[in-house]
C-alpha positions as a printed NumPy array, in Angstrom:
array([[ 72.751, -12.279, -37.298],
       [ 74.704,  -9.115, -37.397],
       [ 78.777,  -9.416, -35.434],
       [ 81.384,  -6.774, -35.948],
       [ 84.712,  -7.045, -35.556],
       [ 85.1  ,  -6.715, -31.984],
       [ 82.351,  -8.813, -31.11 ],
       [ 84.666, -11.845, -33.564],
       [ 88.024, -10.409, -32.035],
       [ 85.896, -10.456, -28.007],
       [ 84.807, -14.478, -28.461],
       [ 87.015, -15.596, -29.835],
       [ 89.598, -14.403, -26.274],
       [ 86.457, -15.332, -24.13 ],
       [ 86.718, -18.929, -25.43 ],
       [ 90.861, -18.613, -24.525],
       [ 90.062, -16.9  , -21.346],
       [ 91.213, -19.804, -19.286],
       [ 95.129, -19.945, -18.464],
       [ 97.873, -17.858, -20.313],
       [ 96.903, -17.568, -23.159],
       [ 94.259, -19.689, -23.016],
       [ 94.913, -23.275, -21.447],
       [ 97.314, -23.819, -19.728],
       [100.759, -24.504, -22.029],
       [ 99.246, -22.767, -24.469],
       [102.104, -19.622, -25.286],
       [101.737, -15.973, -26.468],
       [103.587, -16.93 , -30.508],
       [100.934, -20.032, -30.975],
       [ 98.085, -17.865, -29.598],
       [ 99.3  , -14.496, -31.13 ],
       [100.127, -17.291, -34.836],
       [ 96.197, -18.608, -34.692],
       [ 94.876, -15.703, -34.059],
       [ 95.991, -13.845, -37.401],
       [ 95.309, -16.914, -38.982],
       [ 91.409, -17.057, -38.006],
       [ 91.315, -13.188, -38.744],
       [ 93.076, -13.652, -42.375],
       [ 90.423, -16.16 , -43.088],
       [ 88.019, -14.699, -41.549],
       [ 88.758, -11.088, -44.017],
       [ 88.939, -14.27 , -46.938],
       [ 85.402, -14.914, -46.025],
       [ 84.769, -11.042, -46.74 ],
       [ 83.458, -10.26 , -43.383],
       [ 85.036,  -7.63 , -42.218],
       [ 85.685,  -5.789, -45.609],
       [ 85.76 ,  -1.619, -44.971],
       [ 84.588,  -0.942, -48.265],
       [ 80.962,  -3.396, -47.675],
       [ 78.386,  -4.242, -45.952],
       [ 79.286,  -8.071, -44.762],
       [ 75.943, -10.272, -45.36 ],
       [ 74.759, -10.962, -42.148],
       [ 74.127, -15.034, -43.137],
       [ 77.967, -15.111, -44.058],
       [ 78.43 , -12.957, -40.047],
       [ 76.325, -15.781, -38.82 ],
       [ 77.88 , -18.831, -40.41 ],
       [ 81.032, -17.609, -39.211],
       [ 79.999, -16.738, -35.945],
       [ 78.381, -20.801, -35.474],
       [ 81.675, -22.201, -37.06 ],
       [ 83.879, -20.635, -34.852],
       [ 81.71 , -21.545, -31.337],
       [ 81.546, -24.843, -32.681],
       [ 86.013, -24.925, -33.072],
       [ 86.087, -23.566, -29.404],
       [ 83.519, -26.636, -27.986],
       [ 85.197, -29.017, -30.071],
       [ 88.758, -27.537, -28.973],
       [ 88.628, -27.585, -25.96 ],
       [ 86.515, -31.102, -25.781],
       [ 89.662, -32.634, -27.125],
       [ 91.028, -30.484, -24.78 ],
       [ 89.583, -32.511, -22.109],
       [ 89.7  , -35.372, -23.425],
       [ 93.544, -35.491, -24.034],
       [ 94.693, -34.186, -20.434],
       [ 91.973, -36.978, -19.559],
       [ 95.065, -39.444, -21.177],
       [ 97.794, -37.913, -19.867],
       [ 96.08 , -38.74 , -17.003],
       [ 94.998, -42.359, -17.735],
       [ 98.942, -42.626, -17.971],
       [100.244, -41.987, -15.254],
       [ 97.731, -43.473, -13.277],
       [ 99.007, -46.687, -11.318]])
């Protein structure tokens, strides 16, 4: 499975598109920093090297990992929101 840098960005933005900059309470500066750190790591893994053709297995692994991380973060956010609601229930 081969994904482009554009598709990777799209995946990240799609997962974060649940509020202004992701989930309620997120801000642009935090988004920008997280995005840049993720892209730096992806580049470090050899995905975005302009001088070589990235290995499809590496691309697939990165895509799968990012998708799983997004799912885990979504679950943690939902659990945290539920916990806060329970704390405020009389």
